[in-house]
N, C-alpha and C positions, 0 to 999 in steps of 0.2 A: 383422333383429337381427344377421345375420353382418357385412351391410355396415357396421352401425352399430358392431358392436364394432372392424370394422377402422378405420374412423373416427376413432372415439374413441383406438385405439392409435397413430394418426398423431398427433392432438392431443397426445397425452401426450408424444411426443416432440419435441413444438413446434412441428409442422407447421399453417399457417392452412388449416384444413379448412372447408368450405361444407358442412352435413350435408343433405341432402334425403330422407334415407331413414328414419327415425323416423317411426311413427305415433302420434304422443304430442304432445298439447298442450303448448307451451312456457308455459302460463300456472301459476300455483300454484291449487290447491285451494282455493276459495271459504273466508273466515276462518270464518264462521258452522258450517261443516261440521268443519272442524278444531276449533274450540272445543266442539262437541258431543261429539266422540271423545274429546277430553282431558277433558271432563266426566264421561263414562263412566270411563274410565280412574278418575279420583277418586273416584270415587262404587263403585267395585269392581265395575265391570260387566265383569270378567274370566273368568268362569268358562264352563262348557258352555252353549250354548244350544240350543234346539229343531233338528234338522237341518234342517228347512226354512228355518229363517230365525227371526228375534226376531217374535212376534206382532205389534206396532206397525207394523214396517217390511213385512209381508205383507198387513196391512191397507191401508197407505198405497198399496203399488202396486196393490192391486187397486181402491182407490178412484180410481187415477190412470186405470187401463185402462176402467173404468165411465165415468168423466166425460169424460175426454178423448178417448178413441176411440170411443165407444158400444158397449163389448165387455163385457157383462155378466158380472162378475168378482170369485169369492170368493177370501178368503184361502188357502184350500185348494187352490186353482190356481195358487200363487204358491211358488216355492221359489226362495229366495237362496243362490246357490254362491259358492265362492270364485274367481270371475274370469269373464267372459265367455266365454273360451275354454274353461272348463270347463262352462260351461253347454251350447255347443256341443257338447261330447264327451258329455256325460251324455245330451243329447238323443238322438243317434246311438246310442249305446248302449241306450237306452231303447226304441229302435223298429226297430233293425235287427241283423239275424246273418248268419252264413254263407248264402252262398246269394242273399242280397238284393243289389238294385244301387240305387244312390243316384245321382240325376242332379244333378250339379255343373255349373252354368254356367261358361264361363271369358271373361275374366279371374276367377278365385277368390281368396277371401282362402287364402292358402298352407296353411294346417291341414285344410282342410277335406278332401281326398282322404284325407290321412294318417290322419284321425280314423275316417274310414269303413273303411280299410283293418285299423285298431286294431281297429274292432268286428267283423270279419272280413266285412264285405261289399265290395262291389265300388264303386268310383267310377267311374261314365259319364260323361265329360267331354263338354260342349258348347260349342265355340267361338263367343260371340257378341262379332265383334270392332268397330272403330268404324263398320263398313259399317251395323251396326244401333245404333251409340249404344251399343253394349256392353251392350245389352238382349237376354235370350231372348224369341224370338216363341212363340205358340200353335203355329206349325207347326214349328218348330224342337224343340220339347218333345214334341208328339205323334209326330214320326219318332224320338224317343231311346226313348220308354217301349216297354217288353218286359214279359212275363208276370212277371218277376222284380223289376220296378221297384218300389220300397217308399216312397222319400223323396225329395223334390225340395227342394234347398236355394237360398233366395231371399237376396239382400243387397241391401238397398236402404234409404239411401243405401249405395252400394257402395264397400269396399276392394279394389281397388283404383283403381277409375277414376272415383270420386265420381258414377256414374250414377244417377237418381234414376227409376223407373218412374213414370209416370201413373197415375192412378187406372183408366183405361181399359185400360191395358196390361195393370197386375197383376189387374185383375178377369177379363182373358180368360186368362191363364195360368191363374189359380187355378181358373177353372172347368173347364179341361183336366185340371188335378190331382185337382180332386173328381171329374171323370167316372173315370178310371181307379182312384179309392180310393187314390191316394197319399197320403201325410201329406207336411205342407210344414213344414221348419224353416225360418221367416222370423228372419233375423239382422238386427235393428233398431237395432245399437249405436249408431249414428249418427242416429238418429230427428230428434232435435233441431238438429243440425248442415245446415240447409237455406236456400237462397238463391233471390233471385229469385222470392219470392212463392209457392214450391213449398211445399206441405202433404205430412205425412205419413200415408199410408195401409196398414194391415195388411193382408196376405190373409185373414186372420180377420173383417174387418169385412164382407165381401161376402155372405156368406148363413149360416144355421145349419150347414150342412154344411162348410162350409169353416171354422166356428171350431171344429168339433169334430175337424178333420184338423190344425190349424193349432197348431205350437208357437213362440211368441215368445219368441226368446233376446234378451237385452240386458245391459245394465249400466251402472255409474256411472262408468267410466273416461274415455270420449271426451268426454259432453257436460258433467260436472262437474270435468274433470281431475284425476280420481283413478286413474291407472293403476297405482299403485304400491298402492293400497287393495285391489287383488283382491276384487271383489264383484263378482258377474254375477247375473241373474236368469233365470226362466225362467216362463213363462205358458203353461197348455193346458189341455188336456181333463184333469179329475181323475184319470182312469187312467193318464194318462202321468206327470202330476208327483207321483203317488204313486209310480211305478215309479221315477224320478228320485231323490225322496228316500230309497228304499230303496237305491240304489245308491249316493247320496252318503254315506249313512250308515255302509256297509262301507269307503270311501274315504276320506273327509276328515272326518266328522262335521259341524259347523257351519262356517259362514265364521267370520273371526275376530267375536268378540261385540262389542267396544267398535267396530270399524270399521262395525258395522251401524248402530249407536246416531248415529253420525257421519253415516252415510248418509241416516238418516230425516230430518235436519235440511233435507237438501234439498229436500224436500215439505214439512216442518210450517212451514219459513221459506221459502216460495216464493218473496215478493217478494225477498228476498236472492240467493235462487239466480239469479231469473229476470234481474236486473241483472248478476249476474257473465257468465250467458251471453251477453246482448246484447252487452257490451264484447268477448266472445271472438269472435261472430260478427261483428260490425263490423270487428274485424282481421282475422278470416280471409276475409272477402269482399272487401277491400281487396287483403289478398294474393294472393288467387284472380286478380283481375282483372290485377294486376301480372305474375304469374308468367305468366298464359295469353296475355298481350301479348308479354311477352318472349319466350316459346318460339316462337310464329306468325312472330315477326320473324327468326329462325333458319334461314336457306336449309337445305332439306332436312327440317324438323321440321314437322309437321301435330299440331296438338293441340286437342281438341274441349274446349268449356268444361262443366266438371261445374258440376252443380248443388246437388251434396252433400258432406257429409264434408269432408276438408282434404287432396284428392288430385289431380292431374292425371295424365294416362296418356298423354303424347306417342307419336304414332309416328316410330319414327327408322330404318325400314327401309329408307329412301332410299341411306341410307350405304354398304350393302353390306358392314359386318359385323355379325357377330350379336350381340346386346344384352348378353349377358354380357363379351364382349371390350369391347364399346363402355364398360359400366360400369368395367370394372377399368382400362381404359385413362384414363378421366374421374378416377377416384380418384388412379392415379399420377401421370398427366402435370398434372392441373390442381387437383387435392386437391380435388373436388366428388363428394360420395356418393349415389349414386340406385340404386335397385334395379332389375333387368332384368326385365322384362316375363315372362320364362320362368317367374321363379319362381311366376307367379300363372297359368301355362298359357297365355301370350300372347307367343309369341316377336315381338321386332322391336319392341316398347313398352319405354318406362321409367315407374316408379312415383316422382313427384315429390312429396315432402309439403311443404305450403307453411304447416306447423305451426312455424315460425321466425321469426326477428327479420326485419324487411324489410330492414335493410340486408345480412343473409346472403343473403335471396334476390336481390338485385340484384347483389351480387358473383359470386353460383353463377350466375347466368345470364348474366353478362360471361365468366365463365370457361367455361361451356358454350357459347358462342358461337366463343369461340376456339378452343376444341377442334375443334367442328364446321368451322369454316373450314379447321382442316389434315387434315381427312380427304381 
């Protein structure tokens, strides 16, 4: 967000900036979802709602997890929050406190360690770089666990790398977590943004024990291009969702009522939602390949092909300057905004978001190539 803010300030000053920084789809919210929210406003659905969410939306989400992922889910196991970020924070608050350790694989989404600290717990960072495809291994997890370990955070598809765990990889990690009685916070916000025939799998799907220790956090922002709507979801064991709802009741009460009625249309009118999602995915897949090819054509850059989300995470360590300086100079000299890997616990990398127009991507790649050639 800091990089994006600086890029927007340059744009406001008249500079032609290519933005690779923002983790936000460049598509509008689907029309039928907006129409449902407008209808809710016109119908006076503007009052307080139950803290965990409006019942029809919780029922629809429970049905989704039951039918789509084979996870028997009741509405009581669902909480709708004011944003996916808040869903993560509530989950950490509900499961961790002072003296606990939370295992956070790096590269991680920037807010995870800070949320852990806000809960009074200690983040234990475990770097899984491009040598493991940016994925935690069972051995790495075993080595990180101590008697204080309470929670493991997993994010697949990943922000910032776009990496996706295979079912076998995820099953092995889940088995280690269950063996050591860890809770798993599974951040699945990018669950529908997948490529190359990859399918989404949740840690909760592997066993009854795993389901009892997994809290799935997600939301509407990325899949349905609803970032400004601020609607997150939490699905987990009833004892956890009850605690989460009690926390939320003291912090924010309910998520915005009419926004929830709009979100409900994403599921009750799934054919329209699927059409909009397919359009997004087609564009994202094309851009993913375009940017991946362009990055690897630049001398000194090595980039793995992501299978999910809308990010690539190229390695720029060969240039001999730190990633913070690299990004600062890239923005100043070539007006290209990218996020340094250090922000995600992975120095020597960049996060490139391809959730922007094709022509902007190509212009940015050309400028990046020129910048790298001058280093």
